[in-house]
C-alpha positions, 0 to 999 in steps of 0.5 A: 896579536892584540885585539882592540875594540873600535867604535865608529861614529857615522857611516857616510863617505868618511865612515864607510871609507874607514870601515872598508880600510880596516877590513881590506887592509887588516893583513897589512895592519896586523903584519906591521903593527901586531894590532887587530882592530875590530869594529864592534859598533857603529853609531848612525841616525837611521839603522834602516837606511840602505848602506854601501857596506854589506854585513854590518846590520848587527853593528848599527845602533842609534844609541851612543851608550850601546857603543861604549858597552861593547868594550871599545878602546878607541872611538873614530868620529866621522860625523862632522860639524860641532854637535853632536860630535863634540858631545860624543867625543867628550863622552868617549874621552871621559869614558877612557877611550882614545878618539880619532877624528877628521872633524876640522871644524870641531878641532879648530873651534874646540881642539884645545879644550878637548886635548886638555880633557884627553890628557886629564883622562890619560888618553889620546885625541888624534886628528891628522885627517882634519887637515889635508886629507891623506897628506901627513901634514900634522904628523910631519910637524908633530913627529918629524920636525921636533928640532925646528922652529917653523916660522912660515907655511903656505898651503892649498888646503881646499881641494874643491876650490883648487879643482874649480880654479883649475877647471875655470882656467884650463877649460875656460868655463865660468865659476858657476859652471866649474862649481856645478861640475865639482858638485856633480863629481862629489867634490863639492857639497850641495851648499858649497859655502864652507869651501868657496868662501874660504871657511874650510881652509880657515879651519885647517889653517887654525889647526895647522897654525896652532901646532906649528906655532904652539899657540891658541888660534881662534878661527873666527879671527883669521882673515878669510876671503873666498873665490866667488868673485873670480872671473875668467878674465881675471884668471887670464890676465893674471896668467898673462902677467906670469901668475896663477890665482890659488886660494892660499892659506898663509901663516907667518910667525915673526920671531920666536913666540912673536906675533902671528899673521894668518890669512886665507884668500885668492892670491897670485903665485908666480908660475915658477912657484911650486904651489902654482903647479898644484892641480885639481883636487890636490892639496899641498903644504910648504913648511919653512923651518930654521934648520930644515929650510923648505919641506913640501907635502902634496897629495889628495886633500879629501875624499873617502880613501885619503881621509880614511887612510889618515884616520887608519894611520892615526888609529895605529899611531895611538898604540905605536907613537908617544902621545902629545906632551904639549901641556899648555899653549900661549894665547896668540897675538894675531896681526891684522892682514898686511895691507902693504906689499905688492898687489894685483889690481884688476879693473873691468871697464865699460869701454874697450882698452887697446893694447897700445894704451899700455905705455900711456897708462904706465906713464900716468901711473909713474907720474902720480908716483905708483910703481908698476911692475907689469901691466896687461890688457885683455887681448883683442881690445877687451874691457879689462886691465890688470897690473902688479903694483910694487907697493900697495895702499888701500887708497890707490883704487880711488886715486887710479880711477880718478887719474885714469878716467876709466868708466869702471864697473868692477875693481878687485885687488889681491895679494901677490905671493913671492913679490910682496908678501914674502918680502914683507914677512922677511923684513918683519922677521929680521926686524923682530929677531934683531 
């Protein structure tokens, strides 16, 4: 049995989960790997703080140098954010330590340069836990799909927003109420901006896209839209039309080594689509390859145990699996968000619209040349109307308002997955290949 020294950076939710996992599942790890992982030091900001783990006081330090003095072979980074995490990771790699991290922001922004440094020093940098928590998404792409060209993936990558949207729809509560509930349960931070504004999902999309499409992807260039403006009436009308709204992360590559489209935003999914059925804090990723066709992975995307599980698996894989052989990545050609395809248009009016008005509204739209797939008004003569338009143009809202004559207080448009996005992607893919 081989004993391996481990240094742990941070003892918050994730760090505590990792420490507990290594202690409680030591027998399982030893039996399956022959490796005995021994945490020899834990870097924290305050050694006097009350901890949820007993018997660790002698391991705590506020000095990174002391951690390296304990002859550690692997450093587990569970701090989060860019700094000081980036500095610590760089120092660990330079010192010849393998690094395992769950830090999606760090890997999205600086993963390429850190991986290059790891290769130069002959060590590994693994970050399975940075995307999808306990779901083995990156491992599936890296180790299980070597013979495939992945040309598209669609995913729910943020458990907080999925929980909020699920609660709003199932319990008929507002965004503010659902967010407060998520914060009370520990699913959302006191400042939830990274989650509800789509930034967290964009970081994960950048990491997954870089691995799947073998190209560098600056996260700042990903089209990103959050869920703050979603109202109950919008969710209800989308459901009435046969759709659910999810914060969807979508990546498409148009042909081998071709341009890439990446976007995060509220998207309508047909009720029959497998991602439409993902509830609560669960994450899910649907990968589409040229040989394997469809692969879908579902599981808990965040939290102490799922994230700790992914980091512990990476820790084992450092010594059991071959390292990443990818020496260089091409720069991505990122396409602007597709403004065409089918679109969901939601109008909130200052007057009531009876259901009997739908035929006349359809005729008006047909007369001005807009193809309507379906349309609905809020039940009981409400003040909201929604429609699915087959082809979209950014000029349509102003045309519609002028023709319909509504006194509108709010206009929202969202992409419809499975009607417009997939059709457009397939057409572009076929054109590029041919």
